[in-house]
N, C-alpha and C positions, 0 to 999 in steps of 0.2 A: 504493500500500500504506500509506504513512504517513498519507494522508488518512483512510482507513478506521480506522486506529489512533486518531488524534486524536478522531474522532467517537465511537468506542467509549469512550474514556477520559472524554469529556465526558458521554455518555449514562449510562454505568454507574457512574462514580465521581466525577462532578462536577469533573473535572480539565480546566481550560482551558489547553491547551499554549501557552506563550509563544514558546519557541524550538524549532520543529519539527526543526531540524537535529540537535539533541541526541538526539532519539528516533529519527531516521533512522539516526544512527551506532549507537545502542544496539541496533537491530534488524538491523544489517548484519553478515553473516558474512564472514570473510576470503576465502572462496572466491568470493563475489560481487564483492568489490573487485578480486580478481585477474583476473576476467573482464571488468571494465569499467575498464581503466587510464586511459582518457581522461577519465573523470568525476572523478578525483582524490578518491575517497571514503575515508572512514575506517571502520574496523570496531570492534566493541563492546568489545574487551578492556581498554582503558584505563578506560572508564566502568564496566565490570564490577568492576574493582579497587576503585574508589571505592564502588560500590554494596554490595559485600561488607562493607566497613568500616562503612557507614551502617547496614546491617541488624544487624550485631553490636551496635552501640551502642543502637539503638532497641529491640531485643529485650531486651538486658541491662537497660536502664532500666525497661522494662515489667515484667519478671519480678521485679526488685528491689523495685518498688513493690507489685506484686500479692501477692507471697509474703514478707511482712516477717519471718516466722519460719523460712523455709527456709534451711538451711545452704548455704555456698558450693559444696560439692561437688554437691549436688542441683541448685542453680541452673545450674551449669556443664553438667551432663548434660542438663538440660531445654533450655538454649539450644542445645547441640550438636545435639539432635534437631530443633529448629525451624529452625536455620540450617544446613541440609545439602542435599546434592544431591537426596535423595529428596523432602524436603518442598518445596523450591523448584521442582522439576520439576512437582509436583502443583499448586502455586499457579499456575505459568505456564499449565498446561493449563486450569485452572479459569477463568483470565482470558482464555483463547483467544489468548494471546500467540504460540503456535505458528503461527497463521495469518498473522502479520505479519512473520515473519523473512525477510530477503532472503538467499537461498542461491545458490551457483553450481550449474550443471546437474549436476555430478557428485555433490555433496552432496545435491541434491534427489532424484536417482535412488537414492542410498543411504539414503533415508528419514531423513536427519539431523533433519528437522523434528520427529520424534518421539523423538529420542535424549535420554534423561534428563539427560546431562551438558550438552548444548547448551541444553535448556530451563532448567536451573539457571542457566547463564551468562546467558541472556537475561533471566531474572527479576532477577538482580543488576544487570545493566546498565540495565534499566528503572529500578530503584530509584536508581541513580547519576544517570541522566538527570533523573528527577523531583526529586532533591535539588538538582542544579545549576540546574534550571529554576525551582523554586518553594520550595526550602528544606526544612528538617527537619520543620516542622510539617505540611506537606502529605504527606510520607512517612509520618509517624505516623498521619495521618488515613486514608491508603490501607491501610496494614497493619493498622489497627484494624478495617477492614472485611473484609479478606481473610485475614489471618494469625491474629490474636489470637483470633477466635471459635473456631478449631480446638481451643483448650484446653478450651472449654466443650463441644465436640462429642466430646471423649474421645480425640482423636488421640494424646495423649501421656500417657494415664492409666497406661501401664505404668511411667512414671517418677515418677508422683505417686500416692500412696495416701492420699487424703483421709479415707477411711473409718477406716483404722487411726489416723490422726492425731486424728480426732474422738473415737474411742473412748478413746485415751490421755488426751486433754484432759479428757473428761467423767468419767473414772474415776480421775483422779489423787487425788481426795479420798474415794474410796469407790466402792461398787457403783452402777451406773447401767444400767438396761435400755434398750438401743438397738434400735430396730426400723425397718425400711424397708417402706413400703407404696406400691403403685401407685395413683396418683390418676387417671391418664388414659392412653389409648392411641389414637393417631391414625394414619391413613395406610394405604396398601396393604401387603401382606405384605412386599414387597421394599423398602419405604421407610417403615418405621414410626417414629414419634416417641413416646417414653414420658415421662411425668411421674411422678416418684417423690417421696415425702416421707420425712423422717427424724424419728423420735419419740424423745424421751428421757423415760423413766418416764411414757409415755402422752401427753406434750405435744409437739406438732409444733414443731420448731425449725429446719427448713429444707426447701426444695423445689428440685428441679432437673429439667431436661429433657435428654434425650439420645437418640442413635440406637439405643441398647439399654438394657435395664433396668440393666445394670451401669454404663454411662456416666451414666445419669440418677441413680443412687444416689451416684456419685462427685460429681456436680454438686450434689446436695442436701447432701452432707456438707461440701463446700466452702463453700456458702452458710451453713450452720449454724456453721462455724468462724469465718467473717467476723463474724457477729453476736455469737457468744460472746466473741470477742477484742476487741470494741470497748470 
């Protein structure tokens, strides 16, 4: 199982595992350890503890730099939405980590492999193992590929309203006509991608892509704000 994981990490994320035992431990459930007492195995909970702290730090740093004008309260709510069971379990599934968990027979029968709480734990323990194996920079590289793009995809737009922020910014010195127009639409009906542009008094000031028109508008507003505040 660990051989398949190390190959996937190398092929998909450019991660060359140095100490496979760390990842072995990170993907081993207590139920498996209890069923194999002679193997003197360790299970994931200690590494998960570390991974949780590493994720908190890396996500906090990223949000602090990405949103220089966002107040502490909104930063905290955004981090809480990104660093939580629901998000981590989805990330674990997306990375196919569920396929590499070592479970005892009882937990396997109980379909623990698809349990959100366990998937969350495994994602955190993987982060802990990666940190111990290769350091913080490699963790940041991994979550930059897996986690941070979700902001641009609109996963957390309910916590961020870039359109309102852009409107307030542009109209602070008087009236300004703001419009959003669709530039492109691609993909099948069940998996469309939209490109939207935002205009201020007829001039295009930002462009964004999203899985819905609303998400694309938010992305366009965010890009416009970045340029306007430079």
